[in-house]
C-alpha distance (Angstrom), angle and dihedral (degrees) to the residues before:
residue distance angle dihedral
M1 . . .
N2 3.78 . .
M3 3.78 127.5 .
L4 3.83 95.4 -95.6
Q5 3.80 93.2 50.8
A6 3.82 91.0 48.7
A7 3.80 91.4 50.4
A8 3.80 92.1 48.0
T9 3.82 91.2 49.0
A10 3.82 91.8 48.5
R11 3.82 91.0 48.2
A12 3.82 91.4 49.5
E13 3.83 91.5 49.1
T14 3.81 90.6 48.9
E15 3.80 91.1 50.4
I16 3.80 91.1 49.8
D17 3.83 91.0 49.6
S18 3.80 92.1 46.2
P19 3.80 115.3 101.0
F20 3.81 86.2 -139.9
A21 3.82 96.8 58.4
D22 3.81 89.8 105.5
F23 3.79 104.5 25.2
D24 3.81 93.6 -174.7
E25 3.80 89.1 57.6
F26 3.80 89.6 45.2
I27 3.82 90.0 55.8
R28 3.80 91.7 46.1
L29 3.82 90.9 52.4
Y30 3.80 97.5 49.2
Q31 3.80 109.2 21.7
Q32 3.81 97.5 91.7
R33 3.82 93.2 45.4
I34 3.81 92.5 50.3
Y35 3.81 91.1 44.8
R36 3.84 90.9 52.4
L37 3.80 90.9 48.1
V38 3.81 92.8 50.6
L39 3.81 93.2 42.0
A40 3.81 90.4 52.3
Q41 3.81 89.3 53.9
T42 3.79 98.6 43.2
G43 3.79 105.2 27.6
E44 3.82 87.7 -149.0
P45 3.84 115.8 109.2
D46 3.82 95.5 -160.5
L47 3.80 92.8 48.5
A48 3.81 90.8 45.1
E49 3.80 90.1 52.9
E50 3.80 92.1 49.0
L51 3.81 93.9 47.7
T52 3.82 91.8 45.4
Q53 3.79 89.5 54.6
E54 3.81 90.5 47.6
C55 3.82 89.2 49.6
F56 3.79 92.1 57.9
I57 3.80 92.1 44.2
R58 3.80 89.5 54.0
A59 3.81 91.2 45.1
F60 3.80 90.4 52.6
Q61 3.80 91.8 48.2
K62 3.81 93.0 46.8
Q63 3.81 100.5 36.6
K64 3.80 91.6 117.3
S65 3.82 89.5 60.1
F66 3.82 91.4 59.2
R67 3.81 102.9 108.6
G68 3.78 97.2 -172.5
D69 3.81 93.7 -125.4
C70 3.82 88.9 123.8
Q71 3.78 135.6 28.2
A72 3.79 118.0 -77.6
F73 3.81 90.9 -116.3
T74 3.82 91.1 54.7
W75 3.79 89.5 52.9
L76 3.82 91.7 47.2
A77 3.81 91.3 46.7
R78 3.82 90.5 54.1
I79 3.81 89.7 52.0
A80 3.83 91.1 47.9
I81 3.81 93.7 47.2
N82 3.79 90.8 49.6
L83 3.81 90.5 49.7
V84 3.82 91.0 52.4
R85 3.81 91.4 47.4
D86 3.78 91.3 48.0
H87 3.78 91.1 48.9
Y88 3.80 94.2 53.7
R89 3.79 94.3 38.5
N90 3.80 90.1 52.9
R91 3.80 92.3 48.1
R92 3.79 94.0 45.8
F93 3.79 96.3 48.8
A94 3.81 101.2 33.5
L95 3.80 93.8 103.3
W96 3.80 92.2 45.7
R97 3.78 91.2 51.2
R98 3.80 92.5 49.2
L99 3.78 91.2 50.6
I100 3.79 96.6 50.9
R101 3.80 100.8 30.6
F102 3.78 105.2 135.0
D103 3.78 98.3 -161.3
A104 3.79 97.4 45.9
S105 3.76 120.3 132.9
E106 3.81 120.6 -110.9
P107 3.84 95.5 -105.6
E108 3.80 91.8 50.3
Q109 3.81 92.3 48.5
E110 3.79 89.5 50.7
R111 3.80 91.1 49.5
A112 3.83 91.1 49.4
H113 3.79 91.1 50.7
E114 3.80 91.1 51.5
V115 3.82 91.4 67.8
R116 3.77 100.5 111.5
D117 3.75 137.3 -173.9
P118 3.81 104.4 -121.9
A119 3.80 89.8 -139.7
S120 3.82 94.9 53.5
T121 3.75 127.6 93.9
P122 3.81 122.9 -128.0
E123 3.82 88.6 -105.5
E124 3.80 92.0 54.4
H125 3.78 89.8 47.3
L126 3.82 90.9 51.9
L127 3.81 91.7 48.7
R128 3.82 91.7 50.3
R129 3.79 90.8 47.6
E130 3.81 92.1 50.9
R131 3.81 90.7 47.4
L132 3.80 91.1 50.4
E133 3.80 90.2 50.9
R134 3.83 90.6 50.5
V135 3.82 92.0 48.8
S136 3.82 91.2 47.3
A137 3.80 90.1 50.6
R138 3.82 90.9 49.2
I139 3.80 91.6 48.6
R140 3.81 89.4 53.2
Q141 3.83 88.4 53.7
L142 3.82 93.3 57.4
T143 3.79 117.8 100.2
A144 3.80 113.4 -92.2
P145 3.84 94.4 -105.3
Q146 3.83 91.6 47.8
R147 3.80 93.1 47.1
E148 3.80 92.4 46.0
T149 3.81 93.2 49.2
L150 3.81 93.9 45.2
L151 3.80 93.7 49.9
L152 3.81 93.9 45.6
S153 3.79 89.0 51.0
A154 3.81 101.7 39.4
V155 3.79 102.1 30.7
E156 3.79 103.1 28.8
G157 3.80 95.4 33.5
M158 3.79 92.8 -134.1
S159 3.80 122.6 163.8
I160 3.80 122.5 -120.9
D161 3.82 90.2 -103.5
D162 3.82 92.3 50.1
I163 3.81 91.1 48.3
S164 3.79 88.7 48.0
R165 3.81 91.7 55.0
A166 3.81 93.5 41.9
T167 3.81 94.6 50.6
N168 3.81 96.8 33.5
R169 3.81 91.4 -124.4
K170 3.78 129.9 128.1
P171 3.84 115.7 -98.2
G172 3.81 90.6 -115.9
T173 3.80 90.3 54.5
V174 3.81 90.7 48.5
K175 3.84 90.5 51.2
C176 3.80 89.8 49.1
H177 3.83 93.2 50.8
L178 3.80 91.4 46.5
H179 3.80 92.1 48.4
R180 3.81 92.3 48.2
A181 3.80 91.4 47.8
M182 3.81 91.4 51.2
M183 3.82 91.7 45.7
N184 3.81 91.5 49.8
L185 3.80 91.4 50.2
R186 3.81 91.0 46.4
N187 3.83 92.1 48.7
W188 3.81 91.3 49.3
Q189 3.81 90.3 48.3
E190 3.81 91.8 50.3
G191 3.81 90.1 46.5
E192 3.81 90.7 53.4
G193 3.79 92.0 48.1
Q194 3.80 94.0 59.1
């Protein structure tokens, strides 16, 4: 057997051993389990169906990254759980992101500033808007690591460990950047109050 035949045989054996060899069968095996998992987390059948579909799309796109060090369902469950988390994180922080988006267009910034508390007066609204603009300006003045850490924590709601993995920094470094960012904002706020 020559080198090409050996490689072709090894590739064929790998494809047979792969849980993705017949992706339709793969979906049939795991779809109901993933749907139940997502439905239990969301309580919304339509959303669970949508996220289950997205889970299998992502699995198909990322099948080459499956290392086989866990069961296929475990890998799928991690994808599904992350999709649910992302969905709720995005919903929860959508307003926050719109309000502090730094690259937003003028019309979108105006629209975001028009979100009013029905119990507030126009003067209170103006004061809040000015304060938000000052805070946004101060956040832009933070160092890049401080700004990044603060926004991942405050806007995205990420834990120190998640921020550490996302930014490729040690947890102690992340805590330090977050603390410095908060101290800088506090010092600027105290300086404005005097």
